[in-house]
N, C-alpha and C positions, 0 to 999 in steps of 0.2 A: 504493498499500500503506500502510496505518495505520503510522505511525513512534510508538515508545514513548521517551519520554527521562524517565531516572533524574535524581533530585537529592537532596540532605540527606546525602549521606555525609558523612563525617569522623573526626577523633580525638576521644574521648571517654572518660573516665575510668571506671573498674568503677562499677558503681551510676549511672552516669548514663543520659541519655535521648536519643535521636534521633529524627527522623520524617522516613523517605523518603517521596519523591512520586514517581509515574510519572504523567507527562502523556502522552496520546495523541493524535495528531492528527486522528484522527476519534471514533466513538463508540465509549466503552468495551462498549458492548452489539453490537457487530461481532464481539466475541467469547462464546464460552458462560461462559467462566470468567478470569479475571485471578489470576495468582499471582507471590508474591515468592519467588525461590530464592535460593541463596547458593553459593558455593565457596570453600573455603579451599584456600591453599598444599598441593597434595599430596593432595586430598581430592575424592572427587567431589560433582558440583553436588547440592544437595538441595532439594527444595520445602519452603519454610518455612512460608507460609501461602497459602490461595488464598479467593477470593471468587466464588461463582457470580453467573449474570446473575439469579440468583433472591434473590441474598443469603445465600446459604448460606455459611459461613466454614468452613474447617478450617486445625488446625494442627500440626505437627510437635510430638511432647511435649515437646521439649527447652526451647520456647519458650512453651507454654500458660501462661496467666497473666502473662506478661510482655508480649508483643508483640501489637498488634491490628489487622489490616486491615480497612480501610474506603473507601469512594469517596465522591466527589461528582461527581454524573450531570450537573450542570449545567457542569463544568470538565471531565469527562471524564479524572478523574484518580483514581489509585489510590492510596492511604497506606499506609504501614506503620511504627504508632508502636511504637517501641521502647524499654520502660522496663528498668530493674534489668539494664542491661547487663552483661555477662560476657567476660572475654578471650577465651574460646571462642566467642563471637558473632562475632569478627572475620573478616571475609572480603569477597569482592567480592558484592554484592547485585543483582540482576537481576529486573527485572518482565518477565513473559511474558504474552501474551496467547493464548489456547488455544479451539480450536474441537472439537467431538466429532468431527470429521474426522480430526482428531490433527494437524492444523495449529497451530504454534506461531509465534509473532512475539516477538521478543528486543529488549529495549532493550540499550543499551550497557554497562551496569553503573556502579555507584558504591560507592567502598573505605568501610567501616566497619573503624573501628581501635578496640579496647577497651584501654587499658592498665589494667595491675594495679596 
């Protein structure tokens, strides 16, 4: 099975930036889409951004204009560039690979903490 490994989380002040990486052990095109999700304490996991195999991107309204999802095909890696971070962005961020069959493969997650 393809493994997904996130990295790049950490502690940053409000207004700062972080770039998350999701490296896959196989081709990112073994999935129909790749997504970044986040889960804050006592909240449901939510989809933050996604990119399809065709390159179409989608964002939750709260991050539009601040976050950018991208991919490097040669490195089989998906990125989430996060700018103008806010305390409410604090969460564990998960990478997921998804297929149209409904199959979803998760990474282990990386903590992002934004201090005010």
